[in-house]
Structure formats: C-alpha cells, structure tokens
TIVO-2410 file (N, C-alpha, C; in nm, 3 decimals):
# residues 180
REC num residu      c1      c2      c3 atome chaine
REC   1      X   9.163   8.384  10.839     N      A
REC   1      X   9.269   8.359  10.934    CA      A
REC   1      X   9.221   8.267  11.046     C      A
REC   2      X   9.100   8.216  11.034     N      A
REC   2      X   9.045   8.130  11.137    CA      A
REC   2      X   9.136   8.008  11.155     C      A
REC   3      X   9.166   7.978  11.281     N      A
REC   3      X   9.249   7.863  11.310    CA      A
REC   3      X   9.398   7.889  11.301     C      A
REC   4      X   9.441   8.005  11.253     N      A
REC   4      X   9.583   8.036  11.241    CA      A
REC   4      X   9.633   8.100  11.369     C      A
REC   5      X   9.758   8.077  11.400     N      A
REC   5      X   9.822   8.142  11.514    CA      A
REC   5      X   9.931   8.233  11.460     C      A
REC   6      X   9.992   8.310  11.548     N      A
REC   6      X  10.094   8.405  11.505    CA      A
REC   6      X  10.214   8.335  11.440     C      A
REC   7      X  10.230   8.206  11.461     N      A
REC   7      X  10.344   8.135  11.404    CA      A
REC   7      X  10.340   8.130  11.252     C      A
REC   8      X  10.226   8.166  11.191     N      A
REC   8      X  10.224   8.163  11.044    CA      A
REC   8      X  10.309   8.273  10.983     C      A
REC   9      X  10.369   8.361  11.065     N      A
REC   9      X  10.462   8.460  11.012    CA      A
REC   9      X  10.600   8.401  10.989     C      A
REC  10      X  10.621   8.276  11.030     N      A
REC  10      X  10.737   8.198  10.993    CA      A
REC  10      X  10.871   8.265  11.022     C      A
REC  11      X  10.886   8.323  11.140     N      A
REC  11      X  11.016   8.371  11.180    CA      A
REC  11      X  11.062   8.500  11.116     C      A
REC  12      X  10.973   8.580  11.060     N      A
REC  12      X  11.014   8.710  11.006    CA      A
REC  12      X  11.066   8.797  11.119     C      A
REC  13      X  11.173   8.871  11.095     N      A
REC  13      X  11.229   8.961  11.195    CA      A
REC  13      X  11.189   9.104  11.164     C      A
REC  14      X  11.162   9.179  11.270     N      A
REC  14      X  11.123   9.318  11.257    CA      A
REC  14      X  11.204   9.403  11.355     C      A
REC  15      X  11.217   9.531  11.325     N      A
REC  15      X  11.279   9.626  11.415    CA      A
REC  15      X  11.172   9.726  11.453     C      A
REC  16      X  11.164   9.761  11.581     N      A
REC  16      X  11.071   9.864  11.626    CA      A
REC  16      X  11.154   9.979  11.680     C      A
REC  17      X  11.130  10.100  11.631     N      A
REC  17      X  11.215  10.213  11.668    CA      A
REC  17      X  11.134  10.338  11.693     C      A
REC  18      X  11.145  10.395  11.814     N      A
REC  18      X  11.090  10.526  11.843    CA      A
REC  18      X  11.198  10.624  11.800     C      A
REC  19      X  11.177  10.692  11.688     N      A
REC  19      X  11.284  10.773  11.629    CA      A
REC  19      X  11.290  10.916  11.683     C      A
REC  20      X  11.181  10.965  11.744     N      A
REC  20      X  11.178  11.103  11.796    CA      A
REC  20      X  11.238  11.201  11.695     C      A
REC  21      X  11.166  11.222  11.587     N      A
REC  21      X  11.202  11.310  11.476    CA      A
REC  21      X  11.280  11.233  11.370     C      A
REC  22      X  11.210  11.187  11.271     N      A
REC  22      X  11.270  11.109  11.163    CA      A
REC  22      X  11.340  11.202  11.064     C      A
REC  23      X  11.470  11.211  11.074     N      A
REC  23      X  11.550  11.292  10.984    CA      A
REC  23      X  11.591  11.206  10.864     C      A
REC  24      X  11.637  11.268  10.755     N      A
REC  24      X  11.686  11.189  10.641    CA      A
REC  24      X  11.801  11.095  10.683     C      A
REC  25      X  11.884  11.138  10.776     N      A
REC  25      X  11.995  11.053  10.823    CA      A
REC  25      X  11.941  10.930  10.894     C      A
REC  26      X  11.840  10.947  10.979     N      A
REC  26      X  11.782  10.832  11.049    CA      A
REC  26      X  11.713  10.739  10.951     C      A
REC  27      X  11.642  10.794  10.852     N      A
REC  27      X  11.577  10.710  10.752    CA      A
REC  27      X  11.681  10.629  10.674     C      A
REC  28      X  11.792  10.691  10.642     N      A
REC  28      X  11.902  10.624  10.572    CA      A
REC  28      X  11.957  10.510  10.658     C      A
REC  29      X  11.975  10.535  10.786     N      A
REC  29      X  12.028  10.434  10.878    CA      A
REC  29      X  11.933  10.314  10.888     C      A
REC  30      X  11.804  10.341  10.898     N      A
REC  30      X  11.707  10.232  10.904    CA      A
REC  30      X  11.706  10.151  10.775     C      A
REC  31      X  11.714  10.220  10.661     N      A
REC  31      X  11.714  10.148  10.533    CA      A
REC  31      X  11.839  10.063  10.516     C      A
REC  32      X  11.952  10.112  10.569     N      A
REC  32      X  12.076  10.034  10.560    CA      A
REC  32      X  12.065   9.904  10.639     C      A
REC  33      X  11.995   9.906  10.752     N      A
REC  33      X  11.974   9.783  10.830    CA      A
REC  33      X  11.888   9.685  10.751     C      A
REC  34      X  11.789   9.736  10.678     N      A
REC  34      X  11.700   9.648  10.601    CA      A
REC  34      X  11.764   9.596  10.473     C      A
REC  35      X  11.861   9.668  10.420     N      A
REC  35      X  11.928   9.624  10.297    CA      A
REC  35      X  12.059   9.552  10.329     C      A
REC  36      X  12.080   9.522  10.457     N      A
REC  36      X  12.193   9.443  10.505    CA      A
REC  36      X  12.327   9.512  10.482     C      A
REC  37      X  12.328   9.644  10.473     N      A
REC  37      X  12.452   9.720  10.460    CA      A
REC  37      X  12.507   9.757  10.597     C      A
REC  38      X  12.422   9.751  10.698     N      A
REC  38      X  12.462   9.777  10.836    CA      A
REC  38      X  12.393   9.673  10.923     C      A
REC  39      X  12.467   9.608  11.010     N      A
REC  39      X  12.405   9.517  11.105    CA      A
REC  39      X  12.332   9.598  11.210     C      A
REC  40      X  12.222   9.545  11.259     N      A
REC  40      X  12.144   9.614  11.361    CA      A
REC  40      X  12.233   9.649  11.479     C      A
REC  41      X  12.321   9.557  11.520     N      A
REC  41      X  12.408   9.580  11.635    CA      A
REC  41      X  12.512   9.689  11.609     C      A
REC  42      X  12.541   9.720  11.482     N      A
REC  42      X  12.640   9.821  11.449    CA      A
REC  42      X  12.579   9.959  11.423     C      A
REC  43      X  12.447   9.966  11.421     N      A
REC  43      X  12.381  10.094  11.393    CA      A
REC  43      X  12.415  10.195  11.501     C      A
REC  44      X  12.422  10.322  11.463     N      A
REC  44      X  12.461  10.427  11.557    CA      A
REC  44      X  12.361  10.442  11.670     C      A
REC  45      X  12.237  10.415  11.646     N      A
REC  45      X  12.135  10.433  11.748    CA      A
REC  45      X  12.146  10.324  11.854     C      A
REC  46      X  12.151  10.363  11.979     N      A
REC  46      X  12.157  10.265  12.087    CA      A
REC  46      X  12.016  10.220  12.126     C      A
REC  47      X  11.915  10.277  12.063     N      A
REC  47      X  11.777  10.249  12.099    CA      A
REC  47      X  11.713  10.137  12.017     C      A
REC  48      X  11.791  10.066  11.933     N      A
REC  48      X  11.731   9.963  11.849    CA      A
REC  48      X  11.659   9.861  11.935     C      A
REC  49      X  11.544   9.822  11.890     N      A
REC  49      X  11.468   9.717  11.958    CA      A
REC  49      X  11.430   9.615  11.852     C      A
REC  50      X  11.487   9.498  11.858     N      A
REC  50      X  11.462   9.398  11.755    CA      A
REC  50      X  11.369   9.292  11.808     C      A
REC  51      X  11.269   9.260  11.731     N      A
REC  51      X  11.172   9.158  11.769    CA      A
REC  51      X  11.175   9.047  11.664     C      A
REC  52      X  11.168   8.925  11.710     N      A
REC  52      X  11.161   8.813  11.617    CA      A
REC  52      X  11.059   8.714  11.668     C      A
REC  53      X  10.969   8.679  11.581     N      A
REC  53      X  10.870   8.578  11.617    CA      A
REC  53      X  10.933   8.443  11.585     C      A
REC  54      X  10.963   8.364  11.687     N      A
REC  54      X  11.029   8.235  11.668    CA      A
REC  54      X  10.926   8.133  11.618     C      A
REC  55      X  10.956   8.073  11.508     N      A
REC  55      X  10.870   7.970  11.453    CA      A
REC  55      X  10.947   7.890  11.350     C      A
REC  56      X  10.899   7.772  11.319     N      A
REC  56      X  10.962   7.692  11.215    CA      A
REC  56      X  10.931   7.754  11.080     C      A
REC  57      X  11.024   7.742  10.984     N      A
REC  57      X  10.997   7.796  10.850    CA      A
REC  57      X  10.877   7.728  10.786     C      A
REC  58      X  10.805   7.803  10.707     N      A
REC  58      X  10.691   7.748  10.636    CA      A
REC  58      X  10.740   7.668  10.516     C      A
REC  59      X  10.655   7.585  10.458     N      A
REC  59      X  10.694   7.515  10.335    CA      A
REC  59      X  10.730   7.614  10.224     C      A
REC  60      X  10.657   7.727  10.217     N      A
REC  60      X  10.688   7.828  10.116    CA      A
REC  60      X  10.825   7.888  10.139     C      A
REC  61      X  10.858   7.917  10.267     N      A
REC  61      X  10.988   7.976  10.298    CA      A
REC  61      X  11.100   7.878  10.268     C      A
REC  62      X  11.078   7.750  10.301     N      A
REC  62      X  11.179   7.648  10.274    CA      A
REC  62      X  11.214   7.644  10.126     C      A
REC  63      X  11.114   7.659  10.040     N      A
REC  63      X  11.140   7.650   9.896    CA      A
REC  63      X  11.201   7.778   9.841     C      A
REC  64      X  11.199   7.890   9.916     N      A
REC  64      X  11.254   8.015   9.864    CA      A
REC  64      X  11.392   8.046   9.921     C      A
REC  65      X  11.440   7.968  10.017     N      A
REC  65      X  11.570   7.996  10.078    CA      A
REC  65      X  11.680   7.992   9.972     C      A
REC  66      X  11.765   8.093   9.979     N      A
REC  66      X  11.881   8.096   9.891    CA      A
REC  66      X  11.853   8.147   9.751     C      A
REC  67      X  11.731   8.173   9.715     N      A
REC  67      X  11.701   8.225   9.582    CA      A
REC  67      X  11.713   8.377   9.582     C      A
REC  68      X  11.770   8.435   9.478     N      A
REC  68      X  11.783   8.581   9.473    CA      A
REC  68      X  11.647   8.649   9.481     C      A
REC  69      X  11.640   8.758   9.556     N      A
REC  69      X  11.517   8.835   9.568    CA      A
REC  69      X  11.419   8.778   9.668     C      A
REC  70      X  11.452   8.669   9.731     N      A
REC  70      X  11.363   8.609   9.830    CA      A
REC  70      X  11.413   8.643   9.970     C      A
REC  71      X  11.328   8.630  10.069     N      A
REC  71      X  11.363   8.666  10.206    CA      A
REC  71      X  11.469   8.573  10.263     C      A
REC  72      X  11.569   8.632  10.326     N      A
REC  72      X  11.670   8.555  10.397    CA      A
REC  72      X  11.620   8.534  10.539     C      A
REC  73      X  11.614   8.411  10.587     N      A
REC  73      X  11.566   8.386  10.723    CA      A
REC  73      X  11.651   8.461  10.825     C      A
REC  74      X  11.585   8.521  10.925     N      A
REC  74      X  11.655   8.586  11.035    CA      A
REC  74      X  11.692   8.731  11.015     C      A
REC  75      X  11.697   8.780  10.892     N      A
REC  75      X  11.734   8.920  10.870    CA      A
REC  75      X  11.609   9.007  10.881     C      A
REC  76      X  11.623   9.131  10.932     N      A
REC  76      X  11.504   9.215  10.948    CA      A
REC  76      X  11.439   9.247  10.813     C      A
REC  77      X  11.307   9.244  10.811     N      A
REC  77      X  11.231   9.269  10.688    CA      A
REC  77      X  11.157   9.402  10.690     C      A
REC  78      X  11.134   9.457  10.811     N      A
REC  78      X  11.060   9.583  10.822    CA      A
REC  78      X  11.099   9.654  10.951     C      A
REC  79      X  11.080   9.785  10.950     N      A
REC  79      X  11.101   9.867  11.069    CA      A
REC  79      X  10.968   9.932  11.102     C      A
REC  80      X  10.923   9.917  11.227     N      A
REC  80      X  10.804   9.985  11.275    CA      A
REC  80      X  10.850  10.113  11.341     C      A
REC  81      X  10.801  10.226  11.294     N      A
REC  81      X  10.849  10.359  11.336    CA      A
REC  81      X  10.743  10.429  11.420     C      A
REC  82      X  10.786  10.487  11.531     N      A
REC  82      X  10.696  10.567  11.615    CA      A
REC  82      X  10.759  10.705  11.636     C      A
REC  83      X  10.675  10.805  11.657     N      A
REC  83      X  10.714  10.943  11.684    CA      A
REC  83      X  10.804  11.002  11.575     C      A
REC  84      X  10.761  10.994  11.451     N      A
REC  84      X  10.845  11.052  11.344    CA      A
REC  84      X  10.831  11.204  11.336     C      A
REC  85      X  10.726  11.261  11.393     N      A
REC  85      X  10.705  11.406  11.406    CA      A
REC  85      X  10.694  11.478  11.272     C      A
REC  86      X  10.669  11.410  11.163     N      A
REC  86      X  10.658  11.474  11.033    CA      A
REC  86      X  10.514  11.513  11.003     C      A
REC  87      X  10.499  11.619  10.928     N      A
REC  87      X  10.367  11.659  10.879    CA      A
REC  87      X  10.342  11.582  10.750     C      A
REC  88      X  10.227  11.517  10.742     N      A
REC  88      X  10.187  11.445  10.621    CA      A
REC  88      X  10.057  11.510  10.573     C      A
REC  89      X  10.065  11.604  10.477     N      A
REC  89      X   9.950  11.684  10.437    CA      A
REC  89      X   9.823  11.605  10.405     C      A
REC  90      X   9.836  11.486  10.351     N      A
REC  90      X   9.719  11.403  10.321    CA      A
REC  90      X   9.693  11.301  10.431     C      A
REC  91      X   9.770  11.308  10.539     N      A
REC  91      X   9.757  11.211  10.647    CA      A
REC  91      X   9.844  11.089  10.627     C      A
REC  92      X   9.887  11.064  10.502     N      A
REC  92      X   9.966  10.947  10.469    CA      A
REC  92      X  10.070  10.985  10.365     C      A
REC  93      X  10.191  10.935  10.381     N      A
REC  93      X  10.300  10.965  10.288    CA      A
REC  93      X  10.372  10.837  10.254     C      A
REC  94      X  10.412  10.821  10.128     N      A
REC  94      X  10.490  10.706  10.085    CA      A
REC  94      X  10.618  10.757  10.019     C      A
REC  95      X  10.732  10.704  10.063     N      A
REC  95      X  10.862  10.743  10.008    CA      A
REC  95      X  10.946  10.618   9.985     C      A
REC  96      X  11.046  10.631   9.900     N      A
REC  96      X  11.142  10.523   9.879    CA      A
REC  96      X  11.279  10.569   9.925     C      A
REC  97      X  11.345  10.487  10.006     N      A
REC  97      X  11.479  10.516  10.057    CA      A
REC  97      X  11.564  10.392  10.035     C      A
REC  98      X  11.662  10.399   9.946     N      A
REC  98      X  11.754  10.287   9.918    CA      A
REC  98      X  11.681  10.157   9.885     C      A
REC  99      X  11.576  10.163   9.808     N      A
REC  99      X  11.502  10.043   9.770    CA      A
REC  99      X  11.401   9.996   9.873     C      A
REC 100      X  11.392  10.067   9.985     N      A
REC 100      X  11.294  10.035  10.090    CA      A
REC 100      X  11.176  10.130  10.076     C      A
REC 101      X  11.056  10.082  10.100     N      A
REC 101      X  10.937  10.166  10.094    CA      A
REC 101      X  10.900  10.208  10.235     C      A
REC 102      X  10.887  10.340  10.254     N      A
REC 102      X  10.852  10.395  10.385    CA      A
REC 102      X  10.713  10.455  10.377     C      A
REC 103      X  10.623  10.406  10.463     N      A
REC 103      X  10.485  10.454  10.470    CA      A
REC 103      X  10.469  10.525  10.604     C      A
REC 104      X  10.433  10.653  10.600     N      A
REC 104      X  10.421  10.732  10.722    CA      A
REC 104      X  10.281  10.789  10.736     C      A
REC 105      X  10.224  10.778  10.855     N      A
REC 105      X  10.097  10.842  10.887    CA      A
REC 105      X  10.127  10.945  10.995     C      A
REC 106      X  10.071  11.064  10.981     N      A
REC 106      X  10.100  11.168  11.079    CA      A
REC 106      X   9.998  11.278  11.077     C      A
REC 107      X  10.030  11.386  11.147     N      A
REC 107      X   9.941  11.502  11.154    CA      A
REC 107      X   9.939  11.573  11.019     C      A
REC 108      X   9.823  11.624  10.983     N      A
REC 108      X   9.810  11.698  10.858    CA      A
REC 108      X   9.863  11.839  10.872     C      A
REC 109      X   9.859  11.893  10.993     N      A
REC 109      X   9.910  12.027  11.024    CA      A
REC 109      X   9.992  12.016  11.152     C      A
REC 110      X  10.108  12.079  11.155     N      A
REC 110      X  10.194  12.074  11.273    CA      A
REC 110      X  10.123  12.135  11.393     C      A
REC 111      X  10.112  12.058  11.502     N      A
REC 111      X  10.039  12.104  11.620    CA      A
REC 111      X  10.128  12.176  11.721     C      A
REC 112      X  10.258  12.167  11.704     N      A
REC 112      X  10.351  12.241  11.789    CA      A
REC 112      X  10.479  12.266  11.709     C      A
REC 113      X  10.567  12.346  11.762     N      A
REC 113      X  10.686  12.389  11.687    CA      A
REC 113      X  10.774  12.271  11.642     C      A
REC 114      X  10.801  12.176  11.729     N      A
REC 114      X  10.891  12.067  11.693    CA      A
REC 114      X  10.820  11.955  11.617     C      A
REC 115      X  10.689  11.946  11.629     N      A
REC 115      X  10.612  11.836  11.572    CA      A
REC 115      X  10.585  11.733  11.679     C      A
REC 116      X  10.489  11.646  11.652     N      A
REC 116      X  10.457  11.540  11.748    CA      A
REC 116      X  10.385  11.427  11.675     C      A
REC 117      X  10.371  11.316  11.743     N      A
REC 117      X  10.301  11.199  11.693    CA      A
REC 117      X  10.370  11.139  11.570     C      A
REC 118      X  10.299  11.053  11.502     N      A
REC 118      X  10.347  10.991  11.379    CA      A
REC 118      X  10.385  10.846  11.397     C      A
REC 119      X  10.332  10.761  11.311     N      A
REC 119      X  10.366  10.619  11.307    CA      A
REC 119      X  10.397  10.582  11.163     C      A
REC 120      X  10.480  10.484  11.145     N      A
REC 120      X  10.516  10.445  11.009    CA      A
REC 120      X  10.570  10.304  11.004     C      A
REC 121      X  10.587  10.257  10.881     N      A
REC 121      X  10.646  10.127  10.855    CA      A
REC 121      X  10.743  10.145  10.738     C      A
REC 122      X  10.865  10.096  10.755     N      A
REC 122      X  10.961  10.092  10.644    CA      A
REC 122      X  10.976   9.946  10.606     C      A
REC 123      X  10.943   9.915  10.482     N      A
REC 123      X  10.949   9.778  10.432    CA      A
REC 123      X  11.082   9.757  10.360     C      A
REC 124      X  11.152   9.650  10.396     N      A
REC 124      X  11.276   9.616  10.327    CA      A
REC 124      X  11.247   9.577  10.183     C      A
REC 125      X  11.351   9.557  10.103     N      A
REC 125      X  11.331   9.530   9.960    CA      A
REC 125      X  11.235   9.416   9.929     C      A
REC 126      X  11.244   9.305  10.005     N      A
REC 126      X  11.156   9.191   9.978    CA      A
REC 126      X  11.010   9.225  10.004     C      A
REC 127      X  10.983   9.288  10.119     N      A
REC 127      X  10.845   9.325  10.150    CA      A
REC 127      X  10.797   9.442  10.065     C      A
REC 128      X  10.889   9.531  10.025     N      A
REC 128      X  10.852   9.643   9.937    CA      A
REC 128      X  10.802   9.591   9.803     C      A
REC 129      X  10.866   9.486   9.754     N      A
REC 129      X  10.822   9.424   9.628    CA      A
REC 129      X  10.681   9.367   9.642     C      A
REC 130      X  10.656   9.299   9.754     N      A
REC 130      X  10.523   9.244   9.780    CA      A
REC 130      X  10.422   9.358   9.797     C      A
REC 131      X  10.464   9.468   9.860     N      A
REC 131      X  10.376   9.585   9.879    CA      A
REC 131      X  10.334   9.643   9.744     C      A
REC 132      X  10.430   9.660   9.654     N      A
REC 132      X  10.398   9.717   9.522    CA      A
REC 132      X  10.302   9.628   9.445     C      A
REC 133      X  10.314   9.497   9.463     N      A
REC 133      X  10.229   9.403   9.389    CA      A
REC 133      X  10.090   9.388   9.451     C      A
REC 134      X  10.082   9.383   9.585     N      A
REC 134      X   9.955   9.347   9.647    CA      A
REC 134      X   9.918   9.432   9.768     C      A
REC 135      X   9.997   9.534   9.799     N      A
REC 135      X   9.979   9.607   9.923    CA      A
REC 135      X   9.862   9.703   9.927     C      A
REC 136      X   9.811   9.723  10.048     N      A
REC 136      X   9.701   9.815  10.070    CA      A
REC 136      X   9.709   9.867  10.214     C      A
REC 137      X   9.686   9.997  10.232     N      A
REC 137      X   9.679  10.052  10.367    CA      A
REC 137      X   9.541  10.017  10.422     C      A
REC 138      X   9.539   9.947  10.535     N      A
REC 138      X   9.414   9.904  10.597    CA      A
REC 138      X   9.353  10.018  10.678     C      A
REC 139      X   9.435  10.083  10.762     N      A
REC 139      X   9.388  10.197  10.839    CA      A
REC 139      X   9.508  10.278  10.887     C      A
REC 140      X   9.482  10.406  10.916     N      A
REC 140      X   9.589  10.492  10.966    CA      A
REC 140      X   9.531  10.612  11.039     C      A
REC 141      X   9.613  10.667  11.125     N      A
REC 141      X   9.585  10.791  11.198    CA      A
REC 141      X   9.723  10.847  11.237     C      A
REC 142      X   9.729  10.964  11.300     N      A
REC 142      X   9.861  11.012  11.343    CA      A
REC 142      X   9.929  10.920  11.445     C      A
REC 143      X   9.854  10.825  11.501     N      A
REC 143      X   9.911  10.735  11.602    CA      A
REC 143      X   9.927  10.591  11.557     C      A
REC 144      X   9.879  10.553  11.439     N      A
REC 144      X   9.896  10.415  11.396    CA      A
REC 144      X   9.888  10.404  11.244     C      A
REC 145      X   9.941  10.294  11.195     N      A
REC 145      X   9.927  10.258  11.053    CA      A
REC 145      X   9.925  10.106  11.044     C      A
REC 146      X   9.835  10.054  10.961     N      A
REC 146      X   9.826   9.910  10.937    CA      A
REC 146      X   9.820   9.887  10.786     C      A
REC 147      X   9.903   9.794  10.738     N      A
REC 147      X   9.905   9.762  10.596    CA      A
REC 147      X   9.886   9.613  10.577     C      A
REC 148      X   9.833   9.578  10.461     N      A
REC 148      X   9.810   9.437  10.426    CA      A
REC 148      X   9.883   9.409  10.296     C      A
REC 149      X   9.950   9.294  10.289     N      A
REC 149      X  10.014   9.252  10.165    CA      A
REC 149      X  10.015   9.100  10.160     C      A
REC 150      X  10.047   9.048  10.045     N      A
REC 150      X  10.051   8.903  10.026    CA      A
REC 150      X  10.197   8.861  10.016     C      A
REC 151      X  10.235   8.763  10.102     N      A
REC 151      X  10.372   8.715  10.107    CA      A
REC 151      X  10.368   8.563  10.115     C      A
REC 152      X  10.438   8.496  10.027     N      A
REC 152      X  10.443   8.350  10.023    CA      A
REC 152      X  10.304   8.290  10.015     C      A
REC 153      X  10.215   8.357   9.942     N      A
REC 153      X  10.080   8.306   9.925    CA      A
REC 153      X   9.988   8.331  10.043     C      A
REC 154      X  10.035   8.397  10.146     N      A
REC 154      X   9.955   8.426  10.266    CA      A
REC 154      X   9.932   8.577  10.276     C      A
REC 155      X   9.819   8.615  10.332     N      A
REC 155      X   9.792   8.756  10.360    CA      A
REC 155      X   9.858   8.791  10.493     C      A
REC 156      X   9.939   8.896  10.494     N      A
REC 156      X  10.010   8.940  10.613    CA      A
REC 156      X   9.967   9.084  10.643     C      A
REC 157      X   9.932   9.110  10.768     N      A
REC 157      X   9.897   9.246  10.811    CA      A
REC 157      X  10.005   9.292  10.908     C      A
REC 158      X  10.065   9.407  10.876     N      A
REC 158      X  10.169   9.466  10.961    CA      A
REC 158      X  10.117   9.597  11.017     C      A
REC 159      X  10.152   9.627  11.140     N      A
REC 159      X  10.105   9.751  11.199    CA      A
REC 159      X  10.207   9.812  11.293     C      A
REC 160      X  10.205   9.943  11.301     N      A
REC 160      X  10.288  10.018  11.393    CA      A
REC 160      X  10.198  10.118  11.464     C      A
REC 161      X  10.215  10.129  11.596     N      A
REC 161      X  10.129  10.219  11.672    CA      A
REC 161      X  10.209  10.291  11.779     C      A
REC 162      X  10.162  10.408  11.813     N      A
REC 162      X  10.221  10.491  11.916    CA      A
REC 162      X  10.108  10.530  12.009     C      A
REC 163      X  10.093  10.458  12.119     N      A
REC 163      X   9.980  10.478  12.211    CA      A
REC 163      X   9.998  10.604  12.294     C      A
REC 164      X   9.886  10.666  12.335     N      A
REC 164      X   9.895  10.783  12.424    CA      A
REC 164      X   9.956  10.743  12.558     C      A
REC 165      X  10.025  10.836  12.619     N      A
REC 165      X  10.084  10.810  12.751    CA      A
REC 165      X   9.974  10.798  12.856     C      A
REC 166      X  10.008  10.746  12.971     N      A
REC 166      X   9.909  10.728  13.077    CA      A
REC 166      X   9.855  10.862  13.128     C      A
REC 167      X   9.925  10.972  13.102     N      A
REC 167      X   9.879  11.104  13.145    CA      A
REC 167      X   9.776  11.164  13.048     C      A
REC 168      X   9.755  11.098  12.935     N      A
REC 168      X   9.657  11.147  12.837    CA      A
REC 168      X   9.516  11.132  12.893     C      A
REC 169      X   9.425  11.208  12.837     N      A
REC 169      X   9.286  11.202  12.883    CA      A
REC 169      X   9.225  11.066  12.846     C      A
REC 170      X   9.123  11.028  12.919     N      A
REC 170      X   9.052  10.904  12.890    CA      A
REC 170      X   8.996  10.907  12.749     C      A
REC 171      X   8.947  11.023  12.708     N      A
REC 171      X   8.891  11.038  12.573    CA      A
REC 171      X   8.999  11.014  12.466     C      A
REC 172      X   9.118  11.067  12.487     N      A
REC 172      X   9.226  11.050  12.390    CA      A
REC 172      X   9.267  10.902  12.380     C      A
REC 173      X   9.278  10.835  12.494     N      A
REC 173      X   9.312  10.692  12.492    CA      A
REC 173      X   9.202  10.609  12.427     C      A
REC 174      X   9.076  10.641  12.457     N      A
REC 174      X   8.963  10.567  12.397    CA      A
REC 174      X   8.962  10.586  12.245     C      A
REC 175      X   8.986  10.707  12.200     N      A
REC 175      X   8.990  10.735  12.056    CA      A
REC 175      X   9.099  10.653  11.988     C      A
REC 176      X   9.216  10.645  12.052     N      A
REC 176      X   9.326  10.566  11.996    CA      A
REC 176      X   9.284  10.420  11.976     C      A
REC 177      X   9.226  10.359  12.077     N      A
REC 177      X   9.187  10.218  12.067    CA      A
REC 177      X   9.071  10.197  11.971     C      A
REC 178      X   8.982  10.293  11.958     N      A
REC 178      X   8.872  10.283  11.861    CA      A
REC 178      X   8.927  10.289  11.718     C      A
REC 179      X   9.029  10.373  11.695     N      A
REC 179      X   9.088  10.387  11.562    CA      A
REC 179      X   9.159  10.259  11.517     C      A
REC 180      X   9.211  10.184  11.614     N      A
REC 180      X   9.279  10.059  11.578    CA      A
REC 180      X   9.178   9.960  11.522     C      A
***
C-alpha cells in the first residue's frame, strides 16, 4: 500500500450504525439498505450515519459500471456495526441476511444481563461475493473487527470499532488501542 492514499477506495459508500442491541429486525433493516430495497433516508432508524469517501472512480470501477453483479457507484456497500450486544461463543460469528454477509465479534460470555460491547460488519451482496472468494478476518475483539478482501484487483481492509468511553480506565483504553 506504499504510496497509496485513501482515495484508492474509489468512492465506496458505507453506513456506520450504533445499533444498541442488534435484533433480527434491525439486521433485516440494515440488509434492506444494502440490497437497495430501502433507501437509507427511508429507514426507520433516525440514527443512520452515512459516510462516503469522495474520489474519482478507478479505471476498474469505470469498466464495471452498469454490469450486473458489479458495484453501483454511490450506493452503500457495507454497514459498520457497533454495540450489537450479542454473545459470540467463539468470539466471532458469521451469518447471512438477505444475501448480505454479517460478521460479528463480541463477548464469549454475557458480562451483564442485557449484554454489552460488540462490533461487526455487514457486507452488501457485491462485497459479500468478494468476501467469499478472497476474504479473511485480520483481527477481532469484542470492541473491533477488521477484514481483508480483494475488490477490483485491489486489497481492501474494512474495520469497525467501538472505543471505550472516556470514563473507562487507562488500562482498558490502552488495551483497546493495542488490539487494533
């Protein structure tokens, strides 16, 4: 990646959502946004946070525009999830929801009655296809997840993190940054 800047992501759009308890209904809603069945602005959640890295399309993207199964410019490709509060017995869970792949990292044992922590990534159909072909989890903990996949001939690393609050101990914050 030497010499590359963030613009090599070529305008991919992402959604970042603190879900505070990821229910099947919320997972369905997020997948509908990624499969273009619901516009982000029409989603029931008022907490949607959409991020887009503005950049010119790559030569690879230019050649894939309009082809079936290829990424549509400007539409969200992934959702970064924080605070899903789910127990993941192996520390990592992979599920499919409406053709989207959801990767969740969380606590192995519930630490309180309602649950806490948890980070995840839901990949839309285009990125899910790339994930199945070339994807790998780079690192994860109950507070973060990073995955690597190959898209348009480039290696792309996506990550979602849920940092400790400022009231957390110095040790807890240091551990979080060391895990990243």
